[in-house]
C-alpha positions in Angstrom: 90.0 90.3 90.5 89.6 86.6 91.5 92.8 85.7 89.4 95.0 88.4 91.3 93.7 86.9 94.9 95.0 84.0 93.8 98.3 85.3 92.6 98.8 87.1 95.8 97.9 83.9 97.8 100.4 82.0 95.7 103.0 84.3 96.3 102.2 84.3 100.1 102.3 80.9 100.2 106.1 80.4 98.2 107.4 82.8 100.6 107.3 80.6 102.9 109.4 77.9 101.5 107.1 75.1 99.9 108.2 74.9 96.4 112.0 74.9 97.5 111.0 71.7 99.4 109.3 70.1 96.4 105.5 70.8 97.7 103.3 71.7 94.8 101.2 74.4 95.2 97.9 74.4 93.2 94.3 75.9 92.8 92.5 72.7 91.4 89.2 71.2 92.3 90.4 68.3 95.4 87.9 65.5 93.2 88.3 62.3 93.5 90.1 61.7 90.5 92.5 64.6 91.0 93.4 63.1 94.4 94.1 59.9 92.7 96.4 61.4 90.2 98.2 63.4 92.4 101.9 61.7 92.9 103.5 64.7 95.5 103.1 66.2 98.2 100.5 69.0 97.3 98.6 71.8 99.0 95.3 73.0 97.2 93.7 76.1 97.3 90.8 75.5 96.1 87.8 78.7 95.1 84.4 77.6 96.1 82.2 80.5 96.5 82.0 84.0 95.7 79.9 86.4 97.6 79.0 90.2 97.6 79.9 91.8 101.1 76.9 94.4 100.5 77.4 96.3 103.5 80.5 97.9 102.1 78.7 99.3 98.7 79.3 102.7 99.0 78.9 105.5 96.0 80.8 108.0 94.8 84.3 108.1 92.4 87.7 107.5 93.6 90.5 110.0 91.9 93.2 108.2 90.1 96.7 110.4 89.7 99.9 110.3 88.3 103.6 111.0 89.7 102.9 114.3 89.8 99.9 114.3 91.6 97.7 115.1 88.6 94.0 113.8 88.5 94.4 111.1 85.2 91.5 109.1 85.3 88.0 108.5 88.0 86.7 105.4 89.6 82.9 104.4 90.4 83.2 103.2 94.2 84.4 99.7 93.9 82.3 96.6 95.1 84.1 93.9 97.6 83.8 90.7 97.7 84.1 87.4 99.9 85.8 84.8 98.2 86.0 81.5 99.9 89.1 79.2 99.7 89.1 75.7 100.8 92.9 74.5 101.6 93.8 71.0 101.8 97.1 69.2 102.4 97.8 66.0 100.6 100.7 63.4 101.4 100.7 59.7 101.5 100.9 60.1 105.5 97.8 61.7 107.8 100.8 63.0 109.9 102.4 64.3 107.0 99.4 66.1 105.8 98.7 67.1 109.7 102.2 68.8 109.7 102.0 70.2 106.1 98.7 71.7 107.3 99.7 73.3 110.3 102.7 75.3 107.9 100.2 76.6 105.5 97.7 77.7 108.8 100.5 79.3 110.5 101.4 81.2 107.1 97.8 82.2 106.5 97.3 83.5 110.0 100.4 85.6 110.4 98.7 88.5 108.6 95.3 90.0 108.4 96.0 91.1 105.0 97.6 90.4 101.8 101.1 92.2 101.9 101.1 95.2 99.5 104.0 93.9 97.9 102.4 90.8 96.7 99.2 92.6 94.6 98.7 93.0 90.8 96.8 94.7 88.9 93.6 96.3 89.8 94.8 95.7 93.2 97.3 97.2 93.1 96.2 100.4 91.4 93.3 100.7 94.3 95.9 100.6 96.9 93.0 99.0 99.7 93.7 96.5 102.0 92.8 92.7 100.9 91.3 91.4 104.6 92.0 87.8 105.0 90.2 85.6 107.5 91.5 82.0 108.1 89.4 79.7 109.7 86.8 81.9 111.4 83.1 81.5 111.0 81.5 82.5 107.7 78.2 83.2 106.3 76.6 83.0 103.4 78.8 80.4 101.7 78.1 76.5 101.2 79.5 74.5 104.2 82.7 72.6 104.0 80.8 69.3 104.4 78.6 70.4 101.7 81.7 71.5 99.3 83.1 67.9 99.9 79.7 66.3 98.7 79.6 68.0 95.6 83.4 67.3 95.0 82.6 63.6 95.5 85.2 63.0 97.7 85.9 62.2 101.8 85.9 64.7 104.3 89.5 65.6 105.6 91.0 68.2 107.4 90.8 71.5 105.8 91.4 75.4 106.5 88.8 77.7 105.0 90.0 80.8 104.1 88.3 84.2 103.3 89.5 87.4 101.7 87.8 90.0 100.8 88.6 92.0 98.0 87.4 95.1 95.9 86.4 94.8 92.2 87.6 97.7 90.6 84.7 100.2 89.0 84.5 101.7 85.5 86.9 104.4 84.7 86.8 107.5 83.0 89.4 109.7 82.0 89.8 113.0 83.4 90.0 116.2 81.1 93.6 118.0 81.0 94.2 120.2 84.2 93.4 123.8 83.9 96.6 126.0 84.2 95.3 129.5 83.1 92.8 131.4 84.3 89.5 131.7 82.8 89.5 135.3 80.7 86.1 136.8 78.5 86.3 138.8 75.7 83.1 140.9 74.7 82.0 143.2 72.0 79.8 146.2 72.3 76.4 145.3 71.1 74.7 148.4 72.5 74.5 149.9 69.0 72.0 147.6 67.4 68.4 147.8 68.0 68.2 144.3 68.9 71.3 143.7 71.4 69.6 142.5 74.9 73.0 142.9 77.1 75.2 145.8 77.5 78.6 146.2 78.9 78.8 147.3 82.5 82.1 149.3 81.3 81.2 150.9 77.7 85.0 151.6 77.1 86.1 148.2 78.1 86.4 146.2 74.8 89.6 144.0 75.9 89.3 142.5 79.2 93.7 142.6 79.7 95.2 140.0 82.1 93.1 141.2 85.0 89.8 140.6 83.3 86.6 143.0 83.4 86.6 142.7 87.6 89.6 144.8 87.4 89.1 148.0 89.4 88.1 150.8 87.3 87.8 154.7 88.0 84.2 155.3 88.1 82.8 159.4 88.0 80.2 159.6 91.3 76.8 161.2 91.1 76.9 165.1 91.9 76.9 165.6 95.4 78.9 162.8 96.5 82.7 163.1 97.7 85.7 160.6 97.7 87.2 160.1 101.3 89.0 162.9 102.0 88.1 164.7 99.0 85.9 167.7 98.3 82.3 167.5 97.2 82.4 166.9 93.3 
């Protein structure tokens, strides 16, 4: 699931025209050594935290259908995770970095969810909305300053991007659909000394096309009569 979110973010930022202008888009850690080796304008989308959104944990199964609408498999309910990304721009001048970071910010805030056309793999199969939270307050993750300290670099302008994505559950194939009604066939065992069950209709040894539930003409007790007829 994580690599599928990475790919969707890459496609989203690519649509803004960054590669066409010679700007590299990477998912590397922006460490001090990495920054020293950089030789082209770059946008870094660094994943620094993963946390489960336990409030969205559900039970039950989700059905998977084929093109004809037939259930072909069932999945346990997906578990939702929040992925935290540190998005930074790298150029030779601070003004250029700010301008590039502003373009990235506009691209990320132009939508509240990753477009469905950009989703691949399990994210595309589930068909659920993948929400984006750009620059908002976040809980349960390391602070940006702590991230920079761990990377060994100096603090610089960055966008704190949060993506909430589902991790697909276990898949269980479904059996073929039932296309015919249930037919019960039985034999008369009333003659045996050890018989435990008797057929309701002694003359019925074949269920026929309607099964044993089809209406049958049963004799009435003495003194009873059918509606509209004389007593028997």
